[in-house]
FILUMBA-615439 format. One record per residue (C-alpha): residue number from 1; residue in one letter; x, y, z negated. Coordinates in steps of 0.02 Angstrom, whole numbers, plus 50000, padded with zeros to 5 digits. Last residue first. Example, Ala and Ser with C-alpha at 12.3 -4.5 7.8 and 13.67 -1.06 7.14 Angstrom:
BEGIN
(2; 'S'; (50684; 49947; 49643))
(1; 'A'; (50615; 49775; 49610))
% end
This chain:
BEGIN
(86; 'K'; (54584; 54124; 44668))
(85; 'G'; (54423; 54107; 44767))
(84; 'K'; (54419; 54290; 44812))
(83; 'K'; (54585; 54381; 44823))
(82; 'S'; (54599; 54524; 44701))
(81; 'P'; (54606; 54703; 44765))
(80; 'T'; (54775; 54789; 44745))
(79; 'L'; (54827; 54915; 44612))
(78; 'S'; (54787; 54786; 44479))
(77; 'F'; (54699; 54765; 44313))
(76; 'L'; (54630; 54615; 44219))
(75; 'E'; (54766; 54482; 44228))
(74; 'S'; (54901; 54616; 44220))
(73; 'V'; (54828; 54678; 44056))
(72; 'E'; (54852; 54504; 43982))
(71; 'R'; (54692; 54418; 43928))
(70; 'N'; (54603; 54382; 43765))
(69; 'L'; (54448; 54480; 43820))
(68; 'A'; (54456; 54596; 43670))
(67; 'K'; (54646; 54611; 43686))
(66; 'A'; (54637; 54652; 43871))
(65; 'I'; (54500; 54780; 43838))
(64; 'R'; (54602; 54862; 43700))
(63; 'L'; (54757; 54868; 43812))
(62; 'A'; (54659; 54946; 43956))
(61; 'L'; (54585; 55072; 43833))
(60; 'V'; (54757; 55122; 43770))
(59; 'L'; (54825; 55136; 43947))
(58; 'S'; (54682; 55250; 43995))
(57; 'P'; (54548; 55169; 44099))
(56; 'S'; (54512; 55209; 44281))
(55; 'Y'; (54333; 55260; 44318))
(54; 'E'; (54211; 55226; 44459))
(53; 'G'; (54284; 55053; 44490))
(52; 'R'; (54117; 54968; 44465))
(51; 'E'; (54179; 54872; 44314))
(50; 'L'; (54254; 55030; 44239))
(49; 'Y'; (54096; 55131; 44259))
(48; 'G'; (53995; 54988; 44183))
(47; 'I'; (54113; 54976; 44034))
(46; 'T'; (54096; 55163; 44009))
(45; 'Q'; (53907; 55141; 44009))
(44; 'Y'; (53924; 55028; 43857))
(43; 'H'; (53996; 55173; 43758))
(42; 'V'; (54173; 55146; 43694))
(41; 'G'; (54256; 55068; 43541))
(40; 'V'; (54342; 54915; 43614))
(39; 'L'; (54238; 54779; 43529))
(38; 'D'; (54077; 54881; 43535))
(37; 'A'; (54099; 54910; 43722))
(36; 'L'; (54126; 54724; 43748))
(35; 'E'; (53965; 54685; 43656))
(34; 'Q'; (53869; 54821; 43749))
(33; 'R'; (53930; 54760; 43918))
(32; 'T'; (53867; 54588; 43873))
(31; 'L'; (53985; 54447; 43829))
(30; 'G'; (53963; 54267; 43884))
(29; 'L'; (54149; 54235; 43903))
(28; 'S'; (54131; 54206; 44090))
(27; 'T'; (54029; 54367; 44096))
(26; 'R'; (54171; 54470; 44021))
(25; 'V'; (54302; 54388; 44132))
(24; 'A'; (54208; 54421; 44293))
(23; 'E'; (54155; 54596; 44238))
(22; 'I'; (54329; 54650; 44185))
(21; 'Q'; (54420; 54586; 44339))
(20; 'N'; (54491; 54754; 44389))
(19; 'F'; (54548; 54863; 44533))
(18; 'V'; (54630; 55030; 44498))
(17; 'P'; (54618; 55153; 44642))
(16; 'D'; (54774; 55254; 44679))
(15; 'E'; (54759; 55426; 44608))
(14; 'S'; (54728; 55598; 44680))
(13; 'N'; (54718; 55737; 44552))
(12; 'R'; (54905; 55758; 44524))
(11; 'S'; (54921; 55813; 44705))
(10; 'M'; (55069; 55742; 44799))
(9; 'N'; (54983; 55717; 44966))
(8; 'T'; (54889; 55882; 44970))
(7; 'A'; (55026; 55990; 44896))
(6; 'Y'; (55156; 55909; 45007))
(5; 'M'; (55049; 55933; 45160))
(4; 'S'; (55026; 56116; 45112))
(3; 'C'; (55213; 56141; 45091))
(2; 'L'; (55253; 56055; 45256))
(1; 'M'; (55131; 56166; 45348))
% end
């Protein structure tokens, strides 16, 4: 039993969700998904997946997005949900 619990809880496939502020920052800068995608070198649908939390970016992509939005990575991505009204 302990071995199966370990395998389930320590699986490489399960990840903590990554929360982000991409959409809020992108729209505040007046950028479309396509424009941001062009800046970071991905398909515009990838930006949508990221904004909806359906996909976690690689470190390289997170850094490219932060640079394109002129923000620090820690301002855009978190392991905890952001507080509204902050």
